[in-house]
C-alpha positions as CSV (number, residue, x, y, z in Angstrom):
1,M,141.9,343.4,144.9
2,T,144.4,342.2,142.4
3,R,143.4,340.6,139.1
4,R,143.8,336.9,138.6
5,T,146.5,335.8,136.2
6,G,147.4,332.6,134.5
7,R,145.3,330.0,132.8
8,Y,141.6,329.9,133.1
9,T,140.1,327.1,135.1
10,K,137.3,325.0,133.5
11,E,134.8,326.7,135.8
12,E,136.0,330.2,134.7
13,T,135.8,329.2,131.0
14,A,132.3,327.8,131.5
15,N,131.2,331.0,133.2
16,L,132.8,333.1,130.5
17,I,130.9,331.3,127.8
18,K,127.7,331.4,129.7
19,M,128.0,335.2,130.4
20,F,129.0,335.9,126.8
21,N,126.0,333.9,125.4
22,D,123.7,335.7,127.9
23,G,124.8,339.1,126.4
24,Y,127.1,340.4,129.1
25,S,129.6,343.0,128.0
26,T,133.3,342.3,128.3
27,Y,133.5,344.9,131.1
28,K,130.9,343.1,133.2
29,I,132.4,339.7,132.5
30,C,135.9,341.0,133.6
31,R,134.4,342.4,136.8
32,N,132.7,339.1,137.6
33,L,135.7,336.9,136.8
34,N,138.2,339.4,138.2
35,R,140.2,339.4,134.9
36,S,141.3,342.2,132.7
37,Q,139.3,343.1,129.6
38,K,142.2,342.2,127.4
39,S,142.3,338.7,129.0
40,I,138.6,338.2,128.5
41,R,138.8,339.4,124.9
42,N,141.8,337.2,124.1
43,N,140.1,334.2,125.6
44,L,136.8,334.8,123.7
45,I,139.0,334.9,120.5
46,R,140.7,331.6,121.5
47,L,137.3,330.0,122.1
48,G,136.1,331.2,118.6
49,L,133.3,333.2,120.0
50,I,134.5,336.5,118.5
51,N,136.8,337.4,115.6
52,G,140.0,339.3,116.2
53,V,143.7,339.0,116.8
54,I,145.1,337.8,120.1
55,T,147.4,340.5,121.5
56,P,150.1,338.9,123.6
57,V,152.4,341.1,125.6
58,K,156.0,339.8,125.6
59,T,158.1,341.2,128.4
60,K,161.8,340.7,128.7
61,T,163.0,338.7,131.6
62,E,165.5,340.1,134.1
63,K,168.1,337.7,132.7
64,E,167.6,339.1,129.1
65,N,167.8,342.7,130.4
66,K,171.1,341.9,132.2
67,K,172.5,340.2,129.0
68,F,171.7,343.3,126.9
69,L,173.1,345.6,129.5
70,L,176.4,343.6,129.6
71,I,176.6,343.6,125.8
72,D,175.9,347.4,125.7
73,F,178.5,348.1,128.3
74,F,181.2,346.1,126.5
75,Y,180.3,347.8,123.2
76,H,180.6,351.3,124.6
77,F,183.8,350.4,126.6
78,F,185.6,349.1,123.5
79,L,184.4,352.0,121.4
80,V,185.7,354.6,123.8
81,T,188.9,352.7,124.3
82,F,189.5,352.4,120.6
83,L,188.8,356.1,119.9
84,T,191.0,357.1,122.8
85,M,193.9,355.0,121.4
86,I,193.4,356.5,117.9
87,F,193.4,360.1,119.3
88,V,196.6,359.4,121.3
89,V,198.4,357.8,118.4
90,E,197.2,360.3,115.8
91,P,195.9,363.5,117.4
92,R,195.0,365.0,114.0
93,L,192.0,362.6,113.8
94,N,190.4,364.1,116.9
95,I,187.2,365.6,115.6
96,L,186.7,367.8,118.6
97,E,190.2,369.3,118.1
98,I,189.4,369.9,114.4
99,I,186.2,371.7,115.2
100,I,187.7,373.9,117.9
101,F,190.7,374.7,115.7
102,S,188.5,375.6,112.8
103,I,186.2,377.9,114.9
104,F,188.9,379.8,116.8
105,Y,191.9,379.8,114.5
106,H,190.4,380.5,111.1
């Protein structure tokens, strides 16, 4: 059975407060409400029943991932193009050639 996601309903919030005040552990509360322990803990912090820091998880959207992939592609494309042009115009700047020359000819 998959866990519930999204906002807590008023009924879930009331059950959460009641179970917490009755001394239930977060594990038992999460089993009863079908929520993750992290969700239960964060909601208890929001309600002011326990102290702590809310731990949000930010995930990148598919659109953000595609944007960064596109930027990454163009960055590497222009870098390789630029280096190739330099090596064609001035072969003495080719670092690979310099290393091979120094190993085998000296």
